[in-house]
Structure formats: structure tokens, C-alpha cells
VEXGUSE-890180 format. One record per residue (C-alpha): residue number from 1; residue in three letters; x, y, z. Coordinates in Angstrom, 2 decimals, decimal comma, m for minus. Layout:
<pts>
+-----+-----+---------+---------+---------+
|   i |  aa |       u |       v |       w |
+-----+-----+---------+---------+---------+
| NUM | Ala |       X |       Y |       Z |
...
+-----+-----+---------+---------+---------+
</pts>
This chain:
<pts>
+-----+-----+---------+---------+---------+
|   i |  aa |       u |       v |       w |
+-----+-----+---------+---------+---------+
|   1 | Met |    8,82 |   48,33 |  m49,91 |
|   2 | Lys |   11,84 |   47,41 |  m51,99 |
|   3 | Leu |   13,84 |   50,24 |  m50,45 |
|   4 | Ala |   12,93 |   49,09 |  m46,90 |
|   5 | Ala |   13,89 |   45,48 |  m47,68 |
|   6 | Arg |   17,24 |   46,56 |  m49,19 |
|   7 | Ser |   18,09 |   48,72 |  m46,17 |
|   8 | Leu |   17,24 |   45,86 |  m43,80 |
|   9 | Leu |   19,45 |   43,47 |  m45,76 |
|  10 | Arg |   22,27 |   46,02 |  m45,92 |
|  11 | Thr |   22,53 |   46,29 |  m42,10 |
|  12 | Pro |   21,54 |   42,91 |  m40,59 |
|  13 | Gly |   22,91 |   43,72 |  m37,11 |
|  14 | Thr |   20,84 |   46,87 |  m36,78 |
|  15 | Ser |   17,79 |   45,13 |  m38,22 |
|  16 | Thr |   18,10 |   42,29 |  m35,72 |
|  17 | Leu |   18,45 |   44,76 |  m32,86 |
|  18 | Ile |   15,36 |   46,67 |  m33,98 |
|  19 | Val |   13,29 |   43,47 |  m34,26 |
|  20 | Leu |   14,45 |   42,29 |  m30,80 |
|  21 | Leu |   13,67 |   45,66 |  m29,21 |
|  22 | Phe |   10,23 |   45,66 |  m30,80 |
|  23 | Ala |    9,56 |   42,12 |  m29,52 |
|  24 | Ala |   10,73 |   43,11 |  m26,02 |
|  25 | Ala |    8,47 |   46,17 |  m26,05 |
|  26 | Val |    5,45 |   44,08 |  m27,08 |
|  27 | Gly |    6,25 |   41,50 |  m24,37 |
|  28 | Leu |    6,69 |   44,16 |  m21,68 |
|  29 | Thr |    3,46 |   45,89 |  m22,66 |
|  30 | Thr |    1,62 |   42,57 |  m22,48 |
|  31 | Ala |    3,08 |   41,79 |  m19,06 |
|  32 | Val |    2,18 |   45,21 |  m17,63 |
|  33 | Phe |   m1,35 |   45,03 |  m18,97 |
|  34 | Ser |   m1,81 |   41,48 |  m17,62 |
|  35 | Phe |   m0,72 |   42,61 |  m14,15 |
|  36 | Phe |   m2,93 |   45,71 |  m14,31 |
|  37 | Gln |   m5,91 |   43,66 |  m15,48 |
|  38 | Ala |   m5,45 |   41,03 |  m12,76 |
|  39 | Ala |   m4,83 |   43,50 |   m9,94 |
|  40 | Ile |   m7,21 |   46,34 |  m10,76 |
|  41 | Leu |   m9,66 |   45,71 |  m13,59 |
|  42 | Arg |  m10,95 |   42,25 |  m12,70 |
|  43 | Pro |  m13,62 |   42,34 |   m9,97 |
|  44 | Leu |  m12,93 |   40,77 |   m6,59 |
|  45 | Pro |  m14,16 |   37,18 |   m6,20 |
|  46 | Tyr |  m16,97 |   38,15 |   m3,81 |
|  47 | Ala |  m20,71 |   38,45 |   m4,32 |
|  48 | Asp |  m20,88 |   42,23 |   m3,65 |
|  49 | Pro |  m17,33 |   43,61 |   m3,75 |
|  50 | Asp |  m18,56 |   47,22 |   m3,77 |
|  51 | Arg |  m20,02 |   46,69 |   m0,28 |
|  52 | Leu |  m16,74 |   45,59 |    1,37 |
|  53 | Val |  m15,24 |   48,05 |    3,85 |
|  54 | Phe |  m12,00 |   47,98 |    5,83 |
|  55 | Val |  m12,38 |   49,70 |    9,19 |
|  56 | Ser |   m9,30 |   50,92 |   11,04 |
|  57 | Glu |   m8,30 |   53,21 |   13,87 |
|  58 | Ser |   m6,55 |   56,48 |   13,23 |
|  59 | His |   m3,54 |   57,57 |   15,29 |
|  60 | Pro |   m2,85 |   61,21 |   14,36 |
|  61 | Asp |   m0,06 |   61,53 |   16,93 |
|  62 | Arg |    1,85 |   58,72 |   15,22 |
|  63 | Gly |    0,72 |   59,65 |   11,73 |
|  64 | Lys |   m0,69 |   56,25 |   10,80 |
|  65 | Ser |   m3,64 |   53,95 |   11,21 |
|  66 | Ser |   m3,96 |   50,38 |   12,43 |
|  67 | Ala |   m6,52 |   47,62 |   12,77 |
|  68 | Leu |   m9,18 |   47,97 |   15,43 |
|  69 | Arg |   m8,26 |   46,86 |   18,91 |
|  70 | Pro |  m10,34 |   43,89 |   20,11 |
|  71 | Gly |  m12,37 |   45,97 |   22,59 |
|  72 | Asn |  m13,17 |   48,63 |   20,00 |
|  73 | Phe |  m14,11 |   45,95 |   17,47 |
|  74 | His |  m16,58 |   44,34 |   19,86 |
|  75 | Asp |  m18,09 |   47,74 |   20,73 |
|  76 | Leu |  m18,51 |   48,58 |   17,04 |
|  77 | Lys |  m20,04 |   45,18 |   16,32 |
|  78 | Lys |  m22,49 |   45,51 |   19,23 |
|  79 | Glu |  m23,55 |   49,12 |   18,60 |
|  80 | Ser |  m23,37 |   49,54 |   14,83 |
|  81 | Glu |  m26,38 |   49,15 |   12,57 |
|  82 | Ala |  m24,61 |   50,33 |    9,41 |
|  83 | Phe |  m22,94 |   46,99 |    8,65 |
|  84 | Ser |  m24,67 |   43,76 |    7,68 |
|  85 | Gly |  m21,76 |   41,79 |    9,10 |
|  86 | Leu |  m18,46 |   42,45 |   10,84 |
|  87 | Arg |  m15,59 |   40,00 |   11,06 |
|  88 | Asp |  m12,22 |   40,41 |   12,68 |
|  89 | Thr |   m8,86 |   39,34 |   11,32 |
|  90 | Gly |   m5,46 |   39,47 |   12,88 |
|  91 | Val |   m1,81 |   38,74 |   12,28 |
|  92 | Ser |    0,13 |   36,39 |   14,46 |
|  93 | Gly |    3,77 |   35,43 |   14,43 |
|  94 | Arg |    7,22 |   36,70 |   15,15 |
|  95 | Arg |    9,94 |   38,24 |   13,11 |
|  96 | His |   13,38 |   36,98 |   13,98 |
|  97 | Arg |   16,07 |   39,37 |   12,96 |
|  98 | Ser |   19,70 |   38,55 |   12,76 |
|  99 | Arg |   22,53 |   40,20 |   10,95 |
| 100 | Ala |   22,94 |   37,26 |    8,62 |
| 101 | Arg |   19,37 |   37,07 |    7,39 |
| 102 | Pro |   16,10 |   38,39 |    8,74 |
| 103 | Glu |   13,36 |   35,77 |    8,93 |
| 104 | Gly |    9,76 |   35,93 |    9,82 |
| 105 | Arg |    6,87 |   33,56 |   10,06 |
| 106 | Met |    3,61 |   35,46 |    9,94 |
| 107 | Lys |    0,11 |   34,08 |    9,60 |
| 108 | Arg |   m3,28 |   35,69 |    9,10 |
| 109 | Ile |   m5,97 |   34,67 |   11,56 |
| 110 | Ile |   m9,54 |   35,04 |   10,32 |
| 111 | Ala |  m12,97 |   34,45 |   11,84 |
| 112 | Leu |  m14,47 |   31,04 |   11,16 |
| 113 | Asn |  m17,40 |   32,41 |    9,17 |
| 114 | Leu |  m15,53 |   35,13 |    7,28 |
| 115 | Leu |  m15,67 |   33,32 |    3,95 |
| 116 | Asp |  m19,39 |   32,60 |    4,41 |
| 117 | Met |  m20,03 |   36,31 |    5,04 |
| 118 | Leu |  m18,00 |   37,26 |    1,96 |
| 119 | Asp |  m19,78 |   34,62 |   m0,11 |
| 120 | Ser |  m16,48 |   34,02 |   m1,88 |
| 121 | Arg |  m16,56 |   32,26 |   m5,23 |
+-----+-----+---------+---------+---------+
</pts>
């Protein structure tokens, strides 16, 4: 212990740098874990989060998927017996692009009883 204390006192600049780097590493580790815990580990604020499903349409020719079209959604809702409830959401708004600064005002439109179906806490 005495040898460690003497070497720290002999080079105060290096010692300060080591302590600051250690503090930064502890802070960064805490921040990453807090984000990971909030985003992944904590359960969703719904009664049965393991029963939630997102249904989309697949477009192999374009290589991507998108939300169900309104007609397909209504057909699925009418004919499906696999789901206890189906609700539709959508995005509305416009993106204005200019060379100076791109702006957009987007809003999410949800069904009136979506939160009741989710039984959100």
C-alpha cells in the first residue's frame, strides 16, 4: 500500500488522469445499463405484453413491409378468430423538405379504444 501511495504522489498528473478515466468508465457503464434496462429489460406497461402482435404486409418485390392497408385490415378483423382484438393505427402529416432545413410534422392516429384494449397502466 505504501508503494502505491508513493507512486501516486510522485506522478499527480497521471494519477488524476487515471482517476478521471475510471470515473468516466463507471459513468458510461451506468448510462448504458440504464438505457438497456429501460428499453429492453423492463416489461411493457400493458396487462399482457407477451400477447401483443404487430401485423404488417410483406412486399417482396420492394424488399420491405408496411402497415396493413385499410381494406386488408377490415377483412382481417372480420374474418380472423385468432385475435381477441384488433386496432388500427396510422401516421398522418407531411414532410416539407427544403435545402435550408428539412421539417416535418407527423402525428400518430390511433383508434379510440386502443388504450382500453391494451389495458395500459
